[in-house]
C-alpha positions in Angstrom: -40.2 -2.0 36.1 -42.8 -2.9 38.7 -40.8 -5.9 39.8 -38.6 -3.7 42.0 -40.0 -3.3 45.5 -39.1 0.4 45.7 -40.9 1.2 42.5 -44.1 -0.4 43.7 -43.8 1.4 47.0 -43.2 4.7 45.3 -46.2 4.3 43.0 -48.4 3.4 45.9 -47.1 6.4 47.9 -47.8 8.8 45.0 -51.2 7.5 44.4 -52.1 7.8 48.0 -50.6 11.3 48.4 -52.6 12.5 45.3 -55.8 11.1 46.7 -55.2 12.7 50.1 -54.1 16.0 48.3 -57.5 16.0 46.5 -59.2 16.5 49.8 -56.8 19.3 50.9 -56.4 21.3 47.7 -58.9 23.2 45.6 -57.8 21.6 42.3 -60.8 19.4 42.1 -60.5 16.4 39.9 -56.8 16.7 38.8 -55.3 15.0 41.8 -58.0 12.4 41.9 -57.4 11.4 38.3 -53.6 11.2 39.0 -54.1 9.3 42.2 -56.5 6.7 40.7 -54.2 6.4 37.7 -51.2 5.4 39.9 -53.2 3.0 42.0 -54.8 1.5 38.8 -51.3 0.9 37.4 -50.2 -0.7 40.6 -53.2 -3.0 41.1 -53.6 -4.0 37.5 -50.0 -5.2 37.3 -50.4 -7.6 40.2 -54.0 -8.8 40.2 -56.2 -10.8 38.0 -58.9 -8.7 36.2 -61.8 -10.1 38.2 -60.2 -9.1 41.5 -59.4 -5.5 40.4 -62.8 -4.0 41.4 -62.8 -5.7 44.8 -59.2 -4.6 45.5 -60.0 -0.9 44.6 -63.0 -1.0 46.9 -60.9 -2.4 49.7 -58.2 0.3 49.1 -60.7 3.2 49.0 -62.4 1.9 52.2 -59.1 1.7 53.9 -58.3 5.3 53.0 -61.7 6.5 54.2 
């Protein structure tokens, strides 16, 4: 399912929106778990396991 470009874009969009929504809404923790879950699914399907941690750090630094 992640081979379609629009699905990968949609998963990245949802993950980023949930992480930004975590900063704006008082539901602490729920949006962060959902956002990190979507981003984890996206990155884990495309990367080798040893590059996953580095890519998550680059993604979170880019958001910050």
